[in-house]
Backbone bond lengths (Angstrom), bond angles and torsions (degrees), N, CA, C in turn:
res aa  C-N    CA-C-N  psi(-1)  N-CA   C-N-CA  omega(-1)  CA-C   N-CA-C  phi
1 M - - - 1.446 - - 1.531 109.12 -
2 H 1.313 114.13 146.11 1.451 119.67 179.01 1.517 109.58 -84.93
3 T 1.322 116.14 143.85 1.448 120.44 176.00 1.518 107.98 -88.26
4 R 1.324 116.15 118.92 1.450 121.82 -178.14 1.510 108.03 -148.88
5 K 1.309 115.67 139.20 1.454 120.47 176.19 1.517 108.74 -83.92
6 H 1.305 116.70 126.09 1.460 121.67 174.75 1.519 107.57 -100.60
7 T 1.330 116.73 138.49 1.454 120.41 178.21 1.517 109.64 -71.80
8 A 1.320 115.90 164.82 1.459 120.29 179.22 1.527 110.76 -60.12
9 S 1.315 117.28 -39.28 1.467 119.57 -179.72 1.523 111.35 -68.88
10 E 1.327 117.95 -34.49 1.465 121.12 176.26 1.520 110.72 -65.67
11 K 1.327 116.15 -43.50 1.461 120.75 179.46 1.526 110.58 -60.84
12 L 1.330 115.70 -45.64 1.457 120.09 -179.61 1.526 110.76 -63.72
13 A 1.318 117.34 -40.09 1.466 121.26 179.06 1.531 110.81 -62.68
14 I 1.317 116.99 -40.86 1.466 121.39 178.70 1.526 110.15 -64.87
15 I 1.328 116.46 -45.45 1.463 121.17 179.79 1.527 110.58 -62.50
16 Q 1.328 116.91 -42.14 1.466 120.70 -179.84 1.522 111.46 -67.71
17 E 1.315 116.46 -36.47 1.458 120.89 178.31 1.533 110.02 -60.98
18 I 1.323 116.56 -40.35 1.465 121.61 177.84 1.529 110.06 -70.32
19 A 1.329 116.64 -46.09 1.463 121.35 -177.68 1.531 111.92 -62.01
20 N 1.326 116.79 -34.01 1.463 121.13 -179.50 1.520 112.55 -82.11
21 G 1.324 116.45 -3.50 1.451 120.80 176.96 1.522 114.77 80.84
22 H 1.338 116.82 13.45 1.464 120.74 179.84 1.521 112.12 -75.74
23 I 1.328 115.97 -23.86 1.459 120.72 -177.80 1.525 107.87 -151.93
24 G 1.304 117.32 148.59 1.457 121.34 177.77 1.520 111.16 -87.64
25 V 1.308 115.91 169.10 1.462 121.69 -178.52 1.531 110.90 -61.25
26 M 1.324 116.73 -49.35 1.473 119.43 -178.24 1.526 111.20 -64.02
27 A 1.327 116.98 -39.95 1.467 120.40 178.73 1.533 110.17 -64.73
28 A 1.329 116.72 -38.10 1.464 120.93 179.55 1.529 111.24 -66.15
29 T 1.340 116.14 -40.73 1.463 118.64 -179.39 1.524 110.60 -63.61
30 Q 1.315 116.52 -37.57 1.467 120.12 179.10 1.524 111.48 -74.21
31 K 1.330 116.56 -44.82 1.465 121.42 -177.36 1.530 112.15 -62.47
32 F 1.332 116.53 -40.25 1.457 120.89 -174.89 1.526 113.61 -103.68
33 S 1.325 116.54 6.86 1.474 122.66 177.59 1.522 112.55 53.91
34 I 1.326 115.32 51.22 1.461 121.05 176.26 1.528 107.83 -126.66
35 T 1.319 115.75 162.69 1.467 120.08 178.26 1.528 109.61 -90.22
36 K 1.326 115.83 162.64 1.462 120.23 176.18 1.525 110.18 -62.54
37 T 1.320 116.26 -35.66 1.467 121.01 179.60 1.529 110.72 -63.19
38 T 1.318 115.95 -45.32 1.468 120.37 178.89 1.518 110.39 -61.36
39 L 1.314 116.79 -45.57 1.454 121.23 179.91 1.526 110.90 -61.97
40 A 1.315 116.93 -41.35 1.468 120.88 178.55 1.527 110.95 -62.49
41 K 1.332 116.90 -39.46 1.473 120.89 178.12 1.522 110.54 -63.74
42 W 1.332 116.36 -44.89 1.469 120.29 179.18 1.524 110.48 -60.02
43 R 1.319 116.78 -46.91 1.464 121.21 -177.65 1.529 110.60 -62.75
44 R 1.331 116.46 -42.16 1.467 120.87 179.49 1.534 109.94 -64.74
45 R 1.320 117.54 -45.18 1.469 121.11 -178.44 1.527 111.82 -64.34
46 Y 1.331 116.85 -43.36 1.462 119.14 178.58 1.516 111.18 -68.53
47 G 1.316 117.22 -31.48 1.459 120.16 176.93 1.515 112.32 -67.46
48 V 1.315 116.43 -37.75 1.468 121.16 -177.68 1.526 111.49 -84.65
49 Y 1.341 117.37 -48.44 1.458 121.46 -171.93 1.518 114.86 -101.36
50 G 1.324 117.66 -16.84 1.458 119.96 -176.63 1.516 110.41 70.67
51 L 1.298 116.40 -160.88 1.459 121.16 -178.81 1.523 107.99 -93.61
52 K 1.336 115.35 94.58 1.482 120.52 -179.55 1.494 109.70 -110.81
């Protein structure tokens, strides 16, 4: 996987794309070059803290 910083708005867009059923978790990890662990952290943080 490539190391790349995603902006907060990019992270939220990816999470929303998954939540809306437009893309699956595995497809998202491949499409956006992130790990499942990273995606899980983003989802947990947005669930707890929202968009701050």
